C-alpha positions as CSV (number, residue, x, y, z in Angstrom):
1,M,11.6,15.5,2.8
2,Q,10.9,12.0,4.0
3,R,12.4,8.9,2.3
4,P,10.2,7.5,-0.5
5,V,8.3,4.3,-0.1
6,F,8.2,1.7,-2.8
7,A,5.6,-1.0,-2.3
8,A,5.1,-4.0,-4.5
9,N,1.7,-5.6,-4.5
10,W,2.0,-9.0,-6.3
11,K,-1.7,-9.7,-6.0
12,M,-2.4,-13.3,-7.1
13,N,1.0,-13.8,-8.6
14,H,4.3,-15.5,-7.7
15,G,4.0,-18.7,-5.6
16,P,6.9,-19.7,-3.4
17,S,9.0,-21.1,-6.2
18,D,8.6,-18.1,-8.5
19,A,9.1,-15.8,-5.5
20,R,12.4,-17.4,-4.6
21,A,13.8,-16.9,-8.1
22,F,12.4,-13.3,-8.2
23,M,14.0,-12.3,-4.9
24,R,17.4,-13.8,-5.9
25,S,17.4,-11.6,-9.0
26,F,16.0,-8.5,-7.2
27,L,18.5,-8.6,-4.4
28,A,21.3,-9.0,-7.0
29,H,20.1,-5.8,-8.6
30,F,19.3,-3.8,-5.5
31,A,21.9,-3.2,-2.9
32,R,21.1,-2.2,0.7
33,R,20.0,1.4,0.9
34,T,18.8,3.6,3.8
35,D,17.3,6.5,1.8
36,R,14.1,4.6,0.8
37,Q,11.7,2.1,2.2
38,V,10.9,-1.0,0.1
39,I,7.9,-3.2,1.0
40,F,6.7,-6.4,-0.6
41,F,3.1,-7.6,-0.4
42,P,3.3,-11.2,-1.7
43,P,0.4,-13.7,-1.6
44,A,-0.1,-15.2,1.8
45,V,1.3,-18.6,0.8
46,T,4.5,-16.8,-0.3
47,L,5.0,-14.6,2.7
48,T,7.5,-16.9,4.6
49,T,9.4,-17.5,1.3
50,V,10.0,-13.8,0.8
51,L,10.9,-13.3,4.5
52,E,13.4,-16.1,4.3
53,M,15.0,-14.5,1.2
54,I,15.4,-11.1,2.9
55,K,16.5,-12.3,6.4
56,E,19.8,-10.5,5.9
57,R,18.1,-7.3,4.6
58,Q,16.5,-5.4,7.4
59,D,16.0,-2.5,4.9
60,I,13.1,-4.4,3.3
61,L,9.7,-5.0,4.9
62,V,7.1,-7.7,4.0
63,G,3.4,-7.3,4.4
64,V,0.1,-9.1,3.7
65,Q,-2.4,-8.1,1.0
66,N,-5.5,-8.5,3.2
67,I,-6.6,-9.3,6.8
68,H,-9.8,-10.1,8.6
69,W,-11.0,-7.7,11.2
70,E,-11.7,-10.4,13.8
71,D,-8.7,-11.8,15.8
72,K,-9.8,-15.4,15.4
73,G,-12.9,-17.5,14.7
74,A,-14.8,-19.6,12.1
75,F,-13.8,-17.6,9.0
76,T,-12.6,-20.2,6.5
77,G,-10.0,-18.9,4.1
78,E,-9.3,-15.7,6.1
79,L,-6.1,-14.5,7.7
80,S,-6.1,-12.6,11.0
81,A,-3.7,-9.7,11.6
82,G,-2.2,-11.6,14.6
83,M,-1.4,-14.6,12.4
84,A,0.2,-12.3,9.8
85,R,2.3,-10.7,12.5
86,D,3.3,-14.1,14.0
87,A,4.4,-15.2,10.5
88,G,6.7,-12.2,10.2
89,A,4.7,-9.6,8.4
90,T,5.0,-6.0,9.6
91,V,2.6,-4.2,7.2
92,A,-1.0,-4.9,5.9
93,L,-2.7,-3.6,2.9
94,V,-6.3,-2.5,3.8
95,G,-9.0,-1.4,1.4
96,H,-7.3,-2.0,-1.9
97,S,-9.7,-1.2,-4.7
98,E,-9.9,-4.8,-5.7
99,R,-11.0,-5.7,-2.2
100,R,-13.6,-3.0,-2.4
101,N,-14.9,-3.4,-5.9
102,I,-14.5,-7.1,-6.5
103,F,-15.1,-8.5,-3.0
104,G,-17.5,-5.8,-1.8
105,E,-15.4,-4.6,1.1
106,T,-17.2,-1.6,2.7
107,D,-15.8,1.6,4.3
108,E,-16.9,0.3,7.7
109,Q,-14.9,-3.0,7.2
110,T,-11.8,-1.1,6.2
111,G,-12.0,0.8,9.5
112,L,-12.3,-2.5,11.4
113,K,-9.4,-3.9,9.5
114,V,-7.2,-0.9,10.2
115,A,-8.0,-1.3,13.9
116,A,-7.2,-5.0,13.8
117,A,-3.9,-4.3,12.2
118,V,-3.0,-1.8,14.9
119,R,-4.0,-4.2,17.6
120,A,-1.7,-6.8,16.2
121,G,1.3,-4.5,15.8
122,L,1.0,-4.3,12.0
123,T,1.4,-1.0,10.1
124,P,-1.7,-0.5,8.0
125,M,-1.4,0.9,4.5
126,L,-4.9,2.3,3.8
127,C,-5.9,2.5,0.2
128,V,-8.4,5.1,-1.0
129,G,-9.5,6.1,-4.5
130,E,-12.4,6.8,-6.8
131,T,-13.9,4.8,-9.7
132,L,-14.2,6.3,-13.2
133,E,-17.9,6.9,-12.7
134,E,-17.3,8.8,-9.5
135,R,-14.6,10.8,-11.1
136,E,-16.8,11.7,-14.0
137,Q,-19.5,12.8,-11.6
138,G,-17.1,15.2,-9.9
139,R,-17.1,13.1,-6.7
140,T,-13.4,12.3,-6.4
141,E,-12.7,14.5,-3.3
142,Q,-15.9,13.4,-1.6
143,V,-15.1,9.7,-2.1
144,V,-11.5,9.9,-1.1
145,L,-12.1,11.8,2.1
146,R,-15.0,9.5,3.0
147,Q,-12.8,6.4,2.6
148,L,-9.9,8.0,4.5
149,R,-12.1,9.1,7.4
150,A,-13.8,5.7,7.7
151,G,-10.5,3.9,7.5
152,I,-9.0,5.7,10.5
153,A,-12.2,6.1,12.5
154,N,-11.5,3.3,15.0
155,I,-7.9,4.2,15.9
156,D,-6.5,7.1,18.0
157,P,-4.5,9.9,16.6
158,H,-1.2,8.4,17.8
159,H,-1.8,5.3,15.7
160,V,-3.1,7.3,12.7
161,A,0.3,9.0,12.7
162,T,2.0,5.7,12.2
163,T,-0.1,4.5,9.2
164,L,0.6,4.6,5.5
165,V,-1.9,5.9,2.9
166,A,-2.1,5.0,-0.8
167,Y,-4.2,7.0,-3.3
168,E,-5.1,4.6,-6.1
169,P,-7.6,5.9,-8.6
170,V,-9.6,2.7,-9.5
171,W,-9.8,3.8,-13.2
172,A,-6.0,3.7,-13.4
173,I,-5.4,0.2,-11.8
174,G,-4.4,-2.5,-14.3
175,T,-5.8,-0.4,-17.2
176,G,-2.6,1.2,-18.5
177,R,-4.2,4.6,-17.8
178,T,-2.3,6.6,-15.2
179,A,-3.3,9.7,-13.4
180,T,-1.0,12.5,-14.5
181,P,1.4,13.9,-11.9
182,D,-0.9,16.9,-11.7
183,D,-4.0,14.7,-11.1
184,A,-2.1,12.7,-8.4
185,G,-0.7,15.9,-6.8
186,V,-4.2,17.5,-6.4
187,I,-5.5,14.5,-4.5
188,H,-2.3,13.9,-2.5
189,V,-2.5,17.6,-1.3
190,L,-6.1,17.0,-0.3
191,I,-5.2,13.9,1.7
192,R,-2.3,15.8,3.3
193,Q,-4.5,18.7,4.3
194,E,-7.0,16.3,5.9
195,L,-4.2,14.5,7.9
196,V,-2.7,17.8,9.0
197,G,-6.1,19.0,10.0
198,L,-6.5,15.9,12.2
199,L,-3.0,15.5,13.6
200,G,-1.4,18.9,13.2
201,E,2.3,18.8,12.2
202,R,2.4,15.0,12.7
203,G,0.2,14.7,9.7
204,N,3.0,15.8,7.5
205,A,5.0,12.7,8.4
206,I,2.6,10.2,7.1
207,P,3.7,8.8,3.7
208,I,1.1,9.1,0.9
209,C,1.9,6.7,-2.0
210,Y,0.4,6.8,-5.4
211,G,-0.9,3.5,-7.0
212,G,-2.4,3.0,-10.4
213,S,-0.4,1.8,-13.4
214,A,2.9,3.2,-12.1
215,N,5.9,1.9,-13.9
216,R,9.6,2.7,-14.5
217,G,8.6,5.0,-17.4
218,N,6.5,7.4,-15.2
219,A,7.9,6.7,-11.7
220,S,10.1,9.8,-11.6
221,A,7.4,12.2,-12.8
222,L,4.9,10.8,-10.3
223,L,7.4,11.1,-7.4
224,A,8.0,14.7,-8.3
225,A,4.3,15.6,-7.9
226,P,3.3,17.5,-4.7
227,E,2.9,15.2,-1.6
228,V,3.6,12.0,-3.5
229,D,5.9,10.2,-1.1
230,G,6.1,6.8,-2.8
231,L,4.5,4.3,-5.2
232,L,2.3,1.3,-4.7
233,V,3.0,-0.8,-7.8
234,G,1.1,-3.8,-9.1
235,G,1.9,-5.3,-12.5
236,A,5.2,-3.5,-12.9
237,S,6.5,-5.1,-9.7
238,L,6.3,-8.6,-11.0
239,D,9.5,-8.4,-13.0
240,A,12.6,-8.4,-10.8
241,E,14.8,-6.3,-13.0
242,G,12.0,-3.8,-13.8
243,W,11.0,-3.5,-10.1
244,S,14.6,-3.0,-9.1
245,S,14.8,-0.1,-11.6
246,I,11.7,1.5,-10.1
247,V,13.0,1.3,-6.5
248,R,16.2,2.9,-7.6
249,T,14.3,5.9,-9.0
């Protein structure tokens, strides 16, 4: 059994001042551990603040919430993977449902972003998941596999084996509705089967996290579901004490 991954996606919350206070509190509640991986995805303007706060804690990683697929150029407001890596990030979220459904990010673009992350030496965390409409139409498996395949289409199997995957049903993100452990387990098994089919035994080593209204009340049950290797948490990661409780699960 691999060590669980606990990833905090702060979205558009916690500027540098708030982040500094958050990290002081979190680090006071969460001592160094080697049996789990903790990742923070702060806003881009807060990245260096979080890195500064954890400089003595090599057990914690920091990533960015989004990257552009080009290495440089006239893309006002965008962040390249190379810039993120130079600033100290080691992980990049790719294809989060809000990027797909609010900003119109396509499957093709997620594939380009995963490739850009790999080129820059970042570990991509590829997010996949269906909308409520797609779920009600019985298309969950089709959508998840399509997004997964597109996301890894531009990298070789060696690099696929070093990615992270997050299943986040769109209908459960920020709604208070959560997939049951059984719901999550079914899709996580599907993703695992696809990865093993592509990579053989190496596909078993890729962490698959669940994201979608996960909190300290349901964290244990979700982590006990088949092939759920961790949690990608949004709103419940914004409170330092609450987040420290989740990562100690």
